[in-house]
C-alpha positions in Angstrom: 140.1 31.6 6.8 138.4 34.4 8.6 135.7 32.0 9.7 138.3 29.7 11.1 139.8 32.6 13.0 136.4 33.5 14.4 135.9 29.9 15.5 139.3 29.8 17.2 138.6 33.1 19.0 135.2 31.8 20.1 137.0 28.8 21.6 139.2 31.2 23.6 142.3 31.1 21.4 144.4 34.2 20.7 144.6 34.7 16.9 146.8 37.0 14.8 147.4 37.5 11.1 150.4 38.3 8.9 149.9 39.4 5.3 150.6 41.9 2.7 149.6 45.5 3.2 146.3 46.2 1.5 143.7 49.0 1.8 140.9 46.4 2.3 142.6 44.7 5.3 140.8 45.1 8.6 142.9 46.6 11.4 145.6 44.1 12.6 147.9 44.2 15.6 151.0 43.6 13.5 149.9 45.6 10.4 153.0 47.8 10.7 155.2 44.8 9.9 153.3 43.7 6.8 155.2 44.1 3.5 154.1 46.7 1.0 151.4 45.7 -1.4 152.4 44.2 -4.8 149.9 45.2 -7.5 149.4 42.2 -9.8 146.0 43.0 -11.3 147.0 44.4 -13.8 150.6 43.4 -13.4 153.2 46.2 -13.6 154.8 46.7 -17.0 158.3 45.7 -18.0 160.9 45.1 -15.3 158.3 45.9 -12.6 156.5 42.7 -13.6 159.6 40.6 -13.1 160.3 42.2 -9.7 156.7 41.6 -8.6 156.9 37.9 -9.6 160.3 37.6 -7.8 158.9 39.1 -4.7 156.0 36.6 -4.7 158.6 33.9 -4.6 160.9 35.5 -2.0 160.5 38.8 -0.1 163.1 40.0 2.4 160.6 42.4 3.8 158.1 39.5 4.4 160.8 37.4 6.0 161.8 40.3 8.4 158.2 41.1 9.2 157.2 37.5 9.9 160.3 37.0 12.1 159.4 40.0 14.2 155.8 38.9 14.5 156.7 35.3 15.5 159.2 36.6 18.1 156.6 38.9 19.5 153.5 36.7 19.3 155.2 33.4 19.9 152.5 31.2 18.2 152.1 27.5 19.1 150.4 26.8 15.8 150.8 28.5 12.4 148.3 28.1 9.6 149.4 29.2 6.1 146.5 30.2 3.9 145.9 32.3 0.8 143.0 34.8 0.6 142.3 36.1 -3.0 145.6 37.4 -4.3 147.0 38.3 -0.9 149.2 36.1 1.1 148.2 36.0 4.7 149.0 33.8 7.7 146.8 33.2 10.7 148.2 32.1 14.1 146.4 30.7 17.0 148.1 30.3 20.4 147.3 27.1 22.1 146.4 26.3 24.7 144.2 29.3 25.1 144.7 31.2 28.4 141.4 29.7 29.7 142.8 26.2 29.0 146.2 26.7 30.7 146.6 25.1 34.2 
C-alpha cells in the first residue's frame, strides 16, 4: 500500500491516509483524527477483549474521524487496504493538480 501511495504521488496525485493511532505510523496530515490504538497482540483480558473485537467491527471514533477527513480532504478515489493488524485507508485525489485544465 505504501508503494502504491508513492507511485500515485510520483504521478502528481495528492495522497492521504486514515488509520488507527500507532507509535510506528509515520507523520500524517490527519493523524489527530485517527482513533486510538486497539491492542490485539496479545488481546486484552476479559471484557476488554470483547470491547476490542466490537470496536474492530464498528468504531464511532473511526466513523467521526473518517467523516472529518473526507469533508476536509474531499477525495475523488478511496482505496481501503489493511496493513498488518492496523486498518488504514489511502486516498488519492484525481485528477492531480497538474492534470486539471
